C-alpha positions as CSV (number, residue, x, y, z in Angstrom):
1,X,13.9,2.8,-22.5
2,X,15.1,0.0,-20.2
3,X,14.7,2.2,-17.2
4,X,11.1,3.0,-18.2
5,X,10.3,-0.7,-18.3
6,X,12.1,-1.4,-15.0
7,X,10.3,1.5,-13.3
8,X,6.9,0.7,-14.8
9,X,7.2,-3.1,-15.2
10,X,3.9,-3.8,-13.3
11,X,2.0,-1.3,-15.4
12,X,3.5,-2.7,-18.6
13,X,2.6,-6.3,-17.6
14,X,-0.9,-5.5,-16.5
15,X,-1.4,-3.4,-19.6
16,X,-0.3,-6.3,-21.8
17,X,-2.6,-8.7,-20.0
18,X,-5.5,-6.2,-20.3
19,X,-4.9,-5.8,-24.1
20,X,-4.7,-9.6,-24.5
21,X,-7.9,-10.0,-22.5
22,X,-9.6,-7.3,-24.6
23,X,-8.5,-8.9,-27.8
24,X,-9.7,-12.3,-26.7
25,X,-13.1,-10.8,-25.7
26,X,-13.4,-9.1,-29.1
27,X,-12.3,-12.2,-30.9
28,X,-14.4,-14.8,-29.0
29,X,-17.5,-12.7,-28.0
30,X,-17.6,-10.0,-30.6
31,X,-17.4,-6.2,-30.6
32,X,-20.5,-5.7,-28.5
33,X,-19.0,-7.7,-25.6
34,X,-15.8,-5.8,-26.0
35,X,-17.7,-2.4,-25.7
36,X,-19.5,-3.8,-22.7
37,X,-16.2,-4.8,-21.1
38,X,-14.9,-1.2,-21.8
39,X,-18.0,0.2,-20.1
40,X,-17.4,-2.0,-17.1
41,X,-13.8,-0.8,-16.9
42,X,-14.9,2.8,-17.2
43,X,-17.4,2.4,-14.4
44,X,-14.8,0.7,-12.1
45,X,-12.3,3.5,-12.9
46,X,-14.9,6.2,-11.9
47,X,-15.5,4.3,-8.6
48,X,-11.8,4.0,-7.8
49,X,-10.7,7.5,-9.0
50,X,-12.0,9.4,-5.9
51,X,-10.2,7.0,-3.5
52,X,-7.0,7.2,-5.5
53,X,-7.1,11.0,-5.6
54,X,-7.8,11.2,-1.9
55,X,-4.9,8.9,-1.2
56,X,-2.5,10.9,-3.4
57,X,-3.7,14.1,-1.8
58,X,-3.2,12.7,1.7
59,X,0.3,11.6,0.7
60,X,1.2,14.9,-0.9
61,X,-0.2,16.8,2.0
62,X,1.9,14.8,4.5
63,X,5.0,15.5,2.4
64,X,4.3,19.2,2.7
65,X,3.2,19.4,6.3
66,X,5.9,17.3,8.0
67,X,9.3,19.1,8.1
68,X,12.3,17.5,6.3
69,X,14.1,15.1,8.6
70,X,11.2,14.5,11.0
71,X,10.1,11.3,9.4
72,X,13.7,10.1,9.3
73,X,14.0,10.7,13.1
74,X,10.6,9.1,13.8
75,X,10.8,6.0,11.5
76,X,14.4,6.0,10.1
77,X,17.1,3.4,10.6
78,X,18.2,4.9,13.9
79,X,14.6,5.0,15.4
80,X,14.9,1.4,16.7
81,X,11.8,-0.3,18.1
82,X,10.2,3.1,18.7
83,X,10.1,3.6,14.9
84,X,8.6,0.2,14.4
85,X,6.0,0.9,17.1
86,X,5.1,4.2,15.5
87,X,4.8,2.7,12.1
88,X,2.7,-0.1,13.4
89,X,0.2,2.2,15.2
90,X,0.1,4.4,12.0
91,X,-0.6,1.4,9.9
92,X,-3.4,0.2,12.2
93,X,-4.9,3.6,12.2
94,X,-4.7,4.1,8.4
95,X,-8.2,3.9,6.9
96,X,-9.0,2.9,3.3
97,X,-7.6,0.6,0.8
98,X,-4.4,0.3,-1.1
99,X,-5.1,3.5,-3.1
100,X,-4.8,5.4,0.2
101,X,-2.1,3.4,2.0
102,X,0.5,2.8,-0.7
103,X,1.0,6.5,-1.8
104,X,1.5,7.2,1.9
105,X,4.1,4.4,2.2
106,X,5.9,6.0,-0.8
107,X,5.9,9.4,0.9
108,X,7.1,7.9,4.2
109,X,9.9,6.1,2.3
110,X,10.9,9.3,0.5
111,X,10.8,11.2,3.8
112,X,13.4,8.9,5.4
113,X,11.4,6.0,6.9
114,X,13.5,2.8,6.7
115,X,12.3,-0.4,5.1
116,X,11.7,-2.0,8.5
117,X,9.2,0.8,9.4
118,X,7.6,0.6,6.0
119,X,7.1,-3.1,6.3
120,X,5.7,-2.8,9.8
121,X,3.3,-0.1,8.5
122,X,2.1,-2.3,5.6
123,X,1.7,-5.4,7.7
124,X,-0.1,-3.5,10.4
125,X,-2.4,-1.9,7.9
126,X,-3.1,-5.2,6.1
127,X,-3.5,-7.4,9.1
128,X,-4.7,-5.2,12.0
129,X,-6.3,-2.2,10.4
130,X,-8.8,-0.9,13.0
131,X,-11.3,0.0,10.3
132,X,-11.3,-3.6,9.0
133,X,-11.5,-5.0,12.5
134,X,-14.4,-2.7,13.6
135,X,-16.4,-2.7,10.3
136,X,-16.0,-6.3,9.2
137,X,-14.6,-8.6,11.8
138,X,-16.6,-7.6,14.9
139,X,-20.0,-7.6,13.2
140,X,-19.4,-10.7,11.1
141,X,-17.3,-12.9,13.4
142,X,-18.1,-11.6,16.8
143,X,-16.1,-9.5,19.3
144,X,-14.4,-12.4,20.9
145,X,-13.0,-13.9,17.7
146,X,-12.1,-10.5,16.4
147,X,-10.2,-9.7,19.6
148,X,-8.4,-13.1,19.5
149,X,-7.4,-12.6,15.8
150,X,-6.3,-9.0,16.5
151,X,-4.1,-10.0,19.5
152,X,-2.6,-12.9,17.6
153,X,-1.6,-10.6,14.8
154,X,-0.4,-7.8,17.0
155,X,3.3,-8.9,17.2
156,X,3.6,-9.6,13.5
157,X,4.3,-6.1,12.2
158,X,7.2,-5.8,14.7
159,X,8.6,-9.2,13.7
160,X,8.3,-8.3,10.0
161,X,9.9,-4.9,10.6
162,X,12.9,-6.4,12.4
163,X,13.3,-9.0,9.7
164,X,13.1,-6.4,7.0
165,X,15.9,-4.4,8.6
166,X,18.1,-7.6,8.6
167,X,17.4,-9.0,5.2
168,X,20.3,-8.1,2.9
169,X,18.3,-6.8,0.0
170,X,19.2,-3.3,-1.4
171,X,16.2,-1.1,-1.9
172,X,15.6,2.6,-2.4
173,X,12.2,4.3,-2.9
174,X,11.3,5.4,-6.4
175,X,12.5,9.0,-6.9
176,X,15.3,8.7,-4.3
177,X,18.0,7.3,-6.6
178,X,19.9,4.0,-6.3
179,X,20.7,2.6,-2.9
């Protein structure tokens, strides 16, 4: 039971907060408001579900298509700066939101990518995702500002990846057993 809570602590905490919020809505605003909140939640779930399924399909497909050991060679602990560069480029090229990116990060981790490459991927995706730059920053902030921001953020995935390789925190991906 303890391992269930450790493994699913985020879901348990978010679930508890959701139940508390639902109970408060029911108590303070009545059953009609509670039903309306449930309807909003169902609508949001239906909007998010396709993206989540696509992300999981992408991650599962990658796991089947890439031969065992290749990810470890490309992004493993022995890959050096080349692994951080590859992870950075992959993170920048990764389209979509967290429902697409994080399942892929889990597959990369289970496939042998080290934590430095995983951190570089996540930082590059979050900070310098090309989709975000081209769709949002260039049209809204202008090409000059978007380029300046992109160039200033470019070294950060490498720095974060190098730091992640040096920080003495033990970690192993879920499903891989203890470190």
